[in-house]
PDB file of N, CA, C, O and CB in Angstrom:
ATOM      1  N   UNK A   1     -69.054  23.799 -27.194  1.00  0.00           N
ATOM      2  CA  UNK A   1     -67.593  23.582 -27.225  1.00  0.00           C
ATOM      3  C   UNK A   1     -66.905  24.876 -26.782  1.00  0.00           C
ATOM      4  O   UNK A   1     -67.175  25.934 -27.350  1.00  0.00           O
ATOM      5  CB  UNK A   1     -67.103  23.149 -28.671  1.00  0.00           C
ATOM      6  N   UNK A   2     -66.053  24.818 -25.817  1.00  0.00           N
ATOM      7  CA  UNK A   2     -65.286  25.964 -25.469  1.00  0.00           C
ATOM      8  C   UNK A   2     -63.807  25.479 -25.673  1.00  0.00           C
ATOM      9  O   UNK A   2     -63.368  24.456 -25.148  1.00  0.00           O
ATOM     10  CB  UNK A   2     -65.612  26.487 -23.958  1.00  0.00           C
ATOM     11  N   UNK A   3     -63.076  26.320 -26.494  1.00  0.00           N
ATOM     12  CA  UNK A   3     -61.770  25.831 -26.870  1.00  0.00           C
ATOM     13  C   UNK A   3     -60.823  26.984 -26.700  1.00  0.00           C
ATOM     14  O   UNK A   3     -61.161  28.105 -27.081  1.00  0.00           O
ATOM     15  CB  UNK A   3     -61.745  25.268 -28.324  1.00  0.00           C
ATOM     16  N   UNK A   4     -59.691  26.772 -26.164  1.00  0.00           N
ATOM     17  CA  UNK A   4     -58.574  27.715 -26.043  1.00  0.00           C
ATOM     18  C   UNK A   4     -57.410  27.204 -26.870  1.00  0.00           C
ATOM     19  O   UNK A   4     -56.931  26.081 -26.714  1.00  0.00           O
ATOM     20  CB  UNK A   4     -58.150  27.905 -24.555  1.00  0.00           C
ATOM     21  N   UNK A   5     -56.984  28.087 -27.753  1.00  0.00           N
ATOM     22  CA  UNK A   5     -55.894  27.655 -28.664  1.00  0.00           C
ATOM     23  C   UNK A   5     -54.705  28.626 -28.368  1.00  0.00           C
ATOM     24  O   UNK A   5     -54.824  29.842 -28.512  1.00  0.00           O
ATOM     25  CB  UNK A   5     -56.359  27.704 -30.257  1.00  0.00           C
ATOM     26  N   UNK A   6     -53.628  28.066 -27.975  1.00  0.00           N
ATOM     27  CA  UNK A   6     -52.400  28.880 -27.620  1.00  0.00           C
ATOM     28  C   UNK A   6     -51.227  28.317 -28.447  1.00  0.00           C
ATOM     29  O   UNK A   6     -51.205  27.141 -28.811  1.00  0.00           O
ATOM     30  CB  UNK A   6     -52.060  28.812 -26.010  1.00  0.00           C
ATOM     31  N   UNK A   7     -50.243  29.212 -28.732  1.00  0.00           N
ATOM     32  CA  UNK A   7     -49.024  28.762 -29.336  1.00  0.00           C
ATOM     33  C   UNK A   7     -48.282  29.998 -29.798  1.00  0.00           C
ATOM     34  O   UNK A   7     -48.838  31.094 -29.862  1.00  0.00           O
ATOM     35  CB  UNK A   7     -49.288  27.770 -30.502  1.00  0.00           C
ATOM     36  N   UNK A   8     -47.058  29.803 -30.108  1.00  0.00           N
ATOM     37  CA  UNK A   8     -46.241  30.924 -30.595  1.00  0.00           C
ATOM     38  C   UNK A   8     -46.617  31.282 -32.039  1.00  0.00           C
ATOM     39  O   UNK A   8     -47.227  30.497 -32.764  1.00  0.00           O
ATOM     40  CB  UNK A   8     -44.733  30.573 -30.508  1.00  0.00           C
ATOM     41  N   UNK A   9     -46.213  32.540 -32.431  1.00  0.00           N
ATOM     42  CA  UNK A   9     -46.540  32.901 -33.804  1.00  0.00           C
ATOM     43  C   UNK A   9     -46.051  31.977 -34.854  1.00  0.00           C
ATOM     44  O   UNK A   9     -44.972  31.400 -34.721  1.00  0.00           O
ATOM     45  CB  UNK A   9     -46.029  34.197 -34.089  1.00  0.00           C
ATOM     46  N   UNK A  10     -46.800  31.818 -35.885  1.00  0.00           N
ATOM     47  CA  UNK A  10     -46.425  31.018 -37.011  1.00  0.00           C
ATOM     48  C   UNK A  10     -46.742  29.569 -36.803  1.00  0.00           C
ATOM     49  O   UNK A  10     -46.225  28.760 -37.573  1.00  0.00           O
ATOM     50  CB  UNK A  10     -44.992  31.183 -37.299  1.00  0.00           C
ATOM     51  N   UNK A  11     -47.546  29.145 -35.835  1.00  0.00           N
ATOM     52  CA  UNK A  11     -47.836  27.708 -35.674  1.00  0.00           C
ATOM     53  C   UNK A  11     -49.142  27.288 -36.283  1.00  0.00           C
ATOM     54  O   UNK A  11     -49.497  26.111 -36.213  1.00  0.00           O
ATOM     55  CB  UNK A  11     -47.843  27.344 -34.231  1.00  0.00           C
ATOM     56  N   UNK A  12     -49.879  28.211 -36.883  1.00  0.00           N
ATOM     57  CA  UNK A  12     -51.081  27.905 -37.618  1.00  0.00           C
ATOM     58  C   UNK A  12     -52.420  28.038 -36.879  1.00  0.00           C
ATOM     59  O   UNK A  12     -53.423  27.448 -37.281  1.00  0.00           O
ATOM     60  CB  UNK A  12     -50.965  26.567 -38.104  1.00  0.00           C
ATOM     61  N   UNK A  13     -52.419  28.859 -35.742  1.00  0.00           N
ATOM     62  CA  UNK A  13     -53.629  29.161 -34.999  1.00  0.00           C
ATOM     63  C   UNK A  13     -54.694  29.787 -35.894  1.00  0.00           C
ATOM     64  O   UNK A  13     -55.839  29.335 -35.900  1.00  0.00           O
ATOM     65  CB  UNK A  13     -53.312  30.086 -33.837  1.00  0.00           C
ATOM     66  N   UNK A  14     -54.339  30.796 -36.631  1.00  0.00           N
ATOM     67  CA  UNK A  14     -55.259  31.483 -37.505  1.00  0.00           C
ATOM     68  C   UNK A  14     -55.724  30.574 -38.550  1.00  0.00           C
ATOM     69  O   UNK A  14     -56.910  30.626 -38.874  1.00  0.00           O
ATOM     70  CB  UNK A  14     -54.650  32.688 -38.110  1.00  0.00           C
ATOM     71  N   UNK A  15     -54.907  29.723 -39.132  1.00  0.00           N
ATOM     72  CA  UNK A  15     -55.334  28.814 -40.188  1.00  0.00           C
ATOM     73  C   UNK A  15     -56.382  27.873 -39.643  1.00  0.00           C
ATOM     74  O   UNK A  15     -57.372  27.625 -40.332  1.00  0.00           O
ATOM     75  CB  UNK A  15     -54.142  28.027 -40.763  1.00  0.00           C
ATOM     76  N   UNK A  16     -56.226  27.329 -38.440  1.00  0.00           N
ATOM     77  CA  UNK A  16     -57.168  26.446 -37.838  1.00  0.00           C
ATOM     78  C   UNK A  16     -58.491  27.041 -37.636  1.00  0.00           C
ATOM     79  O   UNK A  16     -59.515  26.423 -37.927  1.00  0.00           O
ATOM     80  CB  UNK A  16     -56.674  25.976 -36.598  1.00  0.00           C
ATOM     81  N   UNK A  17     -58.501  28.310 -37.109  1.00  0.00           N
ATOM     82  CA  UNK A  17     -59.752  29.049 -36.896  1.00  0.00           C
ATOM     83  C   UNK A  17     -60.430  29.304 -38.158  1.00  0.00           C
ATOM     84  O   UNK A  17     -61.646  29.128 -38.232  1.00  0.00           O
ATOM     85  CB  UNK A  17     -59.520  30.336 -36.198  1.00  0.00           C
ATOM     86  N   UNK A  18     -59.711  29.727 -39.218  1.00  0.00           N
ATOM     87  CA  UNK A  18     -60.340  30.015 -40.519  1.00  0.00           C
ATOM     88  C   UNK A  18     -60.971  28.757 -41.116  1.00  0.00           C
ATOM     89  O   UNK A  18     -62.046  28.815 -41.713  1.00  0.00           O
ATOM     90  CB  UNK A  18     -59.303  30.600 -41.502  1.00  0.00           C
ATOM     91  N   UNK A  19     -60.266  27.577 -40.942  1.00  0.00           N
ATOM     92  CA  UNK A  19     -60.711  26.310 -41.396  1.00  0.00           C
ATOM     93  C   UNK A  19     -62.027  25.948 -40.682  1.00  0.00           C
ATOM     94  O   UNK A  19     -62.991  25.553 -41.337  1.00  0.00           O
ATOM     95  CB  UNK A  19     -59.630  25.252 -41.163  1.00  0.00           C
ATOM     96  N   UNK A  20     -62.073  26.078 -39.363  1.00  0.00           N
ATOM     97  CA  UNK A  20     -63.198  25.771 -38.599  1.00  0.00           C
ATOM     98  C   UNK A  20     -64.424  26.655 -39.053  1.00  0.00           C
ATOM     99  O   UNK A  20     -65.544  26.174 -39.226  1.00  0.00           O
ATOM    100  CB  UNK A  20     -62.861  25.962 -37.121  1.00  0.00           C
ATOM    101  N   UNK A  21     -64.125  27.960 -39.226  1.00  0.00           N
ATOM    102  CA  UNK A  21     -65.197  28.896 -39.726  1.00  0.00           C
ATOM    103  C   UNK A  21     -65.675  28.403 -41.005  1.00  0.00           C
ATOM    104  O   UNK A  21     -66.894  28.355 -41.168  1.00  0.00           O
ATOM    105  CB  UNK A  21     -64.707  30.355 -39.887  1.00  0.00           C
ATOM    106  N   UNK A  22     -64.875  28.019 -41.963  1.00  0.00           N
ATOM    107  CA  UNK A  22     -65.292  27.581 -43.270  1.00  0.00           C
ATOM    108  C   UNK A  22     -66.124  26.336 -43.206  1.00  0.00           C
ATOM    109  O   UNK A  22     -67.105  26.201 -43.936  1.00  0.00           O
ATOM    110  CB  UNK A  22     -64.116  27.356 -44.137  1.00  0.00           C
ATOM    111  N   UNK A  23     -65.728  25.381 -42.301  1.00  0.00           N
ATOM    112  CA  UNK A  23     -66.492  24.202 -42.114  1.00  0.00           C
ATOM    113  C   UNK A  23     -67.935  24.464 -41.554  1.00  0.00           C
ATOM    114  O   UNK A  23     -68.945  23.920 -42.002  1.00  0.00           O
ATOM    115  CB  UNK A  23     -65.733  23.298 -41.202  1.00  0.00           C
ATOM    116  N   UNK A  24     -67.909  25.317 -40.573  1.00  0.00           N
ATOM    117  CA  UNK A  24     -69.252  25.705 -39.978  1.00  0.00           C
ATOM    118  C   UNK A  24     -70.190  26.395 -41.028  1.00  0.00           C
ATOM    119  O   UNK A  24     -71.390  26.128 -41.090  1.00  0.00           O
ATOM    120  CB  UNK A  24     -69.031  26.699 -38.746  1.00  0.00           C
ATOM    121  N   UNK A  25     -69.595  27.262 -41.815  1.00  0.00           N
ATOM    122  CA  UNK A  25     -70.276  27.937 -42.808  1.00  0.00           C
ATOM    123  C   UNK A  25     -70.795  26.988 -43.929  1.00  0.00           C
ATOM    124  O   UNK A  25     -71.892  27.175 -44.454  1.00  0.00           O
ATOM    125  CB  UNK A  25     -69.392  28.978 -43.347  1.00  0.00           C
ATOM    126  N   UNK A  26     -70.020  26.026 -44.257  1.00  0.00           N
ATOM    127  CA  UNK A  26     -70.332  24.998 -45.218  1.00  0.00           C
ATOM    128  C   UNK A  26     -71.630  24.257 -44.859  1.00  0.00           C
ATOM    129  O   UNK A  26     -72.472  23.930 -45.695  1.00  0.00           O
ATOM    130  CB  UNK A  26     -69.176  24.023 -45.316  1.00  0.00           C
ATOM    131  N   UNK A  27     -71.719  24.015 -43.498  1.00  0.00           N
ATOM    132  CA  UNK A  27     -72.887  23.258 -43.016  1.00  0.00           C
ATOM    133  C   UNK A  27     -73.969  24.223 -42.531  1.00  0.00           C
ATOM    134  O   UNK A  27     -74.853  23.796 -41.788  1.00  0.00           O
ATOM    135  CB  UNK A  27     -72.480  22.279 -41.871  1.00  0.00           C
ATOM    136  N   UNK A  28     -73.944  25.472 -42.903  1.00  0.00           N
ATOM    137  CA  UNK A  28     -74.859  26.529 -42.558  1.00  0.00           C
ATOM    138  C   UNK A  28     -75.006  26.590 -40.995  1.00  0.00           C
ATOM    139  O   UNK A  28     -76.117  26.725 -40.482  1.00  0.00           O
ATOM    140  CB  UNK A  28     -76.249  26.292 -43.266  1.00  0.00           C
ATOM    141  N   UNK A  29     -73.960  26.496 -40.319  1.00  0.00           N
ATOM    142  CA  UNK A  29     -73.997  26.502 -38.811  1.00  0.00           C
ATOM    143  C   UNK A  29     -73.082  27.581 -38.283  1.00  0.00           C
ATOM    144  O   UNK A  29     -72.743  27.595 -37.100  1.00  0.00           O
ATOM    145  CB  UNK A  29     -73.567  25.108 -38.213  1.00  0.00           C
ATOM    146  N   UNK A  30     -72.685  28.479 -39.153  1.00  0.00           N
ATOM    147  CA  UNK A  30     -71.715  29.589 -38.666  1.00  0.00           C
ATOM    148  C   UNK A  30     -72.272  30.455 -37.602  1.00  0.00           C
ATOM    149  O   UNK A  30     -71.532  31.064 -36.829  1.00  0.00           O
ATOM    150  CB  UNK A  30     -71.307  30.511 -39.814  1.00  0.00           C
ATOM    151  N   UNK A  31     -73.617  30.522 -37.549  1.00  0.00           N
ATOM    152  CA  UNK A  31     -74.237  31.369 -36.514  1.00  0.00           C
ATOM    153  C   UNK A  31     -74.114  30.726 -35.076  1.00  0.00           C
ATOM    154  O   UNK A  31     -74.402  31.376 -34.071  1.00  0.00           O
ATOM    155  CB  UNK A  31     -75.752  31.603 -36.875  1.00  0.00           C
ATOM    156  N   UNK A  32     -73.702  29.507 -35.029  1.00  0.00           N
ATOM    157  CA  UNK A  32     -73.620  28.779 -33.773  1.00  0.00           C
ATOM    158  C   UNK A  32     -72.257  28.906 -33.028  1.00  0.00           C
ATOM    159  O   UNK A  32     -72.087  28.335 -31.951  1.00  0.00           O
ATOM    160  CB  UNK A  32     -73.901  27.333 -34.046  1.00  0.00           C
ATOM    161  N   UNK A  33     -71.342  29.620 -33.582  1.00  0.00           N
ATOM    162  CA  UNK A  33     -70.033  29.749 -32.981  1.00  0.00           C
ATOM    163  C   UNK A  33     -69.661  31.211 -32.925  1.00  0.00           C
ATOM    164  O   UNK A  33     -69.981  32.002 -33.813  1.00  0.00           O
ATOM    165  CB  UNK A  33     -68.981  28.944 -33.756  1.00  0.00           C
ATOM    166  N   UNK A  34     -68.936  31.557 -31.793  1.00  0.00           N
ATOM    167  CA  UNK A  34     -68.407  32.826 -31.591  1.00  0.00           C
ATOM    168  C   UNK A  34     -66.861  32.756 -31.428  1.00  0.00           C
ATOM    169  O   UNK A  34     -66.333  31.867 -30.759  1.00  0.00           O
ATOM    170  CB  UNK A  34     -69.071  33.454 -30.399  1.00  0.00           C
ATOM    171  N   UNK A  35     -66.167  33.716 -32.059  1.00  0.00           N
ATOM    172  CA  UNK A  35     -64.746  33.806 -32.000  1.00  0.00           C
ATOM    173  C   UNK A  35     -64.415  34.959 -31.160  1.00  0.00           C
ATOM    174  O   UNK A  35     -64.783  36.089 -31.480  1.00  0.00           O
ATOM    175  CB  UNK A  35     -64.123  33.918 -33.359  1.00  0.00           C
ATOM    176  N   UNK A  36     -63.720  34.721 -30.073  1.00  0.00           N
ATOM    177  CA  UNK A  36     -63.454  35.785 -29.105  1.00  0.00           C
ATOM    178  C   UNK A  36     -61.873  35.846 -28.723  1.00  0.00           C
ATOM    179  O   UNK A  36     -61.463  35.442 -27.635  1.00  0.00           O
ATOM    180  CB  UNK A  36     -64.360  35.523 -27.790  1.00  0.00           C
ATOM    181  N   UNK A  37     -61.105  36.341 -29.635  1.00  0.00           N
ATOM    182  CA  UNK A  37     -59.730  36.466 -29.348  1.00  0.00           C
ATOM    183  C   UNK A  37     -59.479  37.613 -28.322  1.00  0.00           C
ATOM    184  O   UNK A  37     -60.335  38.479 -28.143  1.00  0.00           O
ATOM    185  CB  UNK A  37     -58.968  36.696 -30.640  1.00  0.00           C
ATOM    186  N   UNK A  38     -58.324  37.606 -27.667  1.00  0.00           N
ATOM    187  CA  UNK A  38     -58.028  38.559 -26.569  1.00  0.00           C
ATOM    188  C   UNK A  38     -57.627  39.897 -27.122  1.00  0.00           C
ATOM    189  O   UNK A  38     -57.727  40.861 -26.362  1.00  0.00           O
ATOM    190  CB  UNK A  38     -56.916  38.025 -25.655  1.00  0.00           C
ATOM    191  N   UNK A  39     -57.177  40.087 -28.371  1.00  0.00           N
ATOM    192  CA  UNK A  39     -56.704  41.321 -28.847  1.00  0.00           C
ATOM    193  C   UNK A  39     -57.411  41.810 -30.114  1.00  0.00           C
ATOM    194  O   UNK A  39     -57.924  40.995 -30.880  1.00  0.00           O
ATOM    195  CB  UNK A  39     -55.277  41.212 -29.077  1.00  0.00           C
ATOM    196  N   UNK A  40     -57.449  43.123 -30.347  1.00  0.00           N
ATOM    197  CA  UNK A  40     -58.092  43.552 -31.519  1.00  0.00           C
ATOM    198  C   UNK A  40     -57.395  43.144 -32.825  1.00  0.00           C
ATOM    199  O   UNK A  40     -58.051  42.957 -33.850  1.00  0.00           O
ATOM    200  CB  UNK A  40     -58.229  44.981 -31.457  1.00  0.00           C
ATOM    201  N   UNK A  41     -56.111  43.013 -32.781  1.00  0.00           N
ATOM    202  CA  UNK A  41     -55.400  42.610 -34.035  1.00  0.00           C
ATOM    203  C   UNK A  41     -55.784  41.106 -34.355  1.00  0.00           C
ATOM    204  O   UNK A  41     -55.986  40.756 -35.517  1.00  0.00           O
ATOM    205  CB  UNK A  41     -53.764  42.781 -33.862  1.00  0.00           C
ATOM    206  N   UNK A  42     -55.871  40.296 -33.371  1.00  0.00           N
ATOM    207  CA  UNK A  42     -56.262  38.917 -33.573  1.00  0.00           C
ATOM    208  C   UNK A  42     -57.692  38.887 -34.094  1.00  0.00           C
ATOM    209  O   UNK A  42     -57.996  38.120 -35.007  1.00  0.00           O
ATOM    210  CB  UNK A  42     -56.126  38.101 -32.263  1.00  0.00           C
ATOM    211  N   UNK A  43     -58.569  39.700 -33.537  1.00  0.00           N
ATOM    212  CA  UNK A  43     -59.955  39.716 -33.981  1.00  0.00           C
ATOM    213  C   UNK A  43     -60.077  40.129 -35.359  1.00  0.00           C
ATOM    214  O   UNK A  43     -60.892  39.537 -36.067  1.00  0.00           O
ATOM    215  CB  UNK A  43     -60.771  40.583 -33.155  1.00  0.00           C
ATOM    216  N   UNK A  44     -59.332  41.125 -35.865  1.00  0.00           N
ATOM    217  CA  UNK A  44     -59.295  41.532 -37.251  1.00  0.00           C
ATOM    218  C   UNK A  44     -58.892  40.420 -38.202  1.00  0.00           C
ATOM    219  O   UNK A  44     -59.405  40.375 -39.320  1.00  0.00           O
ATOM    220  CB  UNK A  44     -58.369  42.670 -37.405  1.00  0.00           C
ATOM    221  N   UNK A  45     -57.970  39.494 -37.801  1.00  0.00           N
ATOM    222  CA  UNK A  45     -57.502  38.487 -38.661  1.00  0.00           C
ATOM    223  C   UNK A  45     -58.575  37.404 -38.911  1.00  0.00           C
ATOM    224  O   UNK A  45     -58.628  36.795 -39.980  1.00  0.00           O
ATOM    225  CB  UNK A  45     -56.261  37.895 -38.090  1.00  0.00           C
ATOM    226  N   UNK A  46     -59.429  37.184 -37.885  1.00  0.00           N
ATOM    227  CA  UNK A  46     -60.445  36.066 -38.020  1.00  0.00           C
ATOM    228  C   UNK A  46     -61.862  36.623 -38.075  1.00  0.00           C
ATOM    229  O   UNK A  46     -62.821  35.864 -37.933  1.00  0.00           O
ATOM    230  CB  UNK A  46     -60.336  35.050 -36.814  1.00  0.00           C
ATOM    231  N   UNK A  47     -62.023  37.961 -38.283  1.00  0.00           N
ATOM    232  CA  UNK A  47     -63.376  38.567 -38.305  1.00  0.00           C
ATOM    233  C   UNK A  47     -64.169  38.206 -37.085  1.00  0.00           C
ATOM    234  O   UNK A  47     -65.319  37.776 -37.178  1.00  0.00           O
ATOM    235  CB  UNK A  47     -64.143  38.134 -39.543  1.00  0.00           C
ATOM    236  N   UNK A  48     -63.541  38.385 -35.915  1.00  0.00           N
ATOM    237  CA  UNK A  48     -64.299  38.148 -34.602  1.00  0.00           C
ATOM    238  C   UNK A  48     -64.287  39.401 -33.860  1.00  0.00           C
ATOM    239  O   UNK A  48     -63.925  40.476 -34.338  1.00  0.00           O
ATOM    240  CB  UNK A  48     -63.675  37.000 -33.706  1.00  0.00           C
ATOM    241  N   UNK A  49     -64.733  39.198 -32.573  1.00  0.00           N
ATOM    242  CA  UNK A  49     -64.749  40.345 -31.632  1.00  0.00           C
ATOM    243  C   UNK A  49     -63.849  39.974 -30.413  1.00  0.00           C
ATOM    244  O   UNK A  49     -63.568  38.805 -30.150  1.00  0.00           O
ATOM    245  CB  UNK A  49     -66.264  40.692 -31.158  1.00  0.00           C
ATOM    246  N   UNK A  50     -63.424  41.015 -29.702  1.00  0.00           N
ATOM    247  CA  UNK A  50     -62.534  40.690 -28.566  1.00  0.00           C
ATOM    248  C   UNK A  50     -63.388  40.254 -27.352  1.00  0.00           C
ATOM    249  O   UNK A  50     -64.589  40.516 -27.285  1.00  0.00           O
ATOM    250  CB  UNK A  50     -61.626  41.937 -28.190  1.00  0.00           C
ATOM    251  N   UNK A  51     -62.731  39.592 -26.418  1.00  0.00           N
ATOM    252  CA  UNK A  51     -63.343  39.049 -25.284  1.00  0.00           C
ATOM    253  C   UNK A  51     -63.972  40.216 -24.387  1.00  0.00           C
ATOM    254  O   UNK A  51     -65.061  40.095 -23.827  1.00  0.00           O
ATOM    255  CB  UNK A  51     -62.294  38.205 -24.509  1.00  0.00           C
ATOM    256  N   UNK A  52     -63.217  41.292 -24.316  1.00  0.00           N
ATOM    257  CA  UNK A  52     -63.682  42.462 -23.389  1.00  0.00           C
ATOM    258  C   UNK A  52     -64.934  43.006 -23.852  1.00  0.00           C
ATOM    259  O   UNK A  52     -65.462  43.940 -23.248  1.00  0.00           O
ATOM    260  CB  UNK A  52     -62.660  43.635 -23.317  1.00  0.00           C
TER     261      UNK A  52
END
């Protein structure tokens, strides 16, 4: 699954990503997904790494 999530600030993007992460971890599948936000600040919010 390749997914791009866009929207203005405050629309719940981080909430959705954290919920997806929790769901994957619940089913012991967290290792199967990578979170690649475009900025370092976004990466820090979701414990991911940047695209670059």
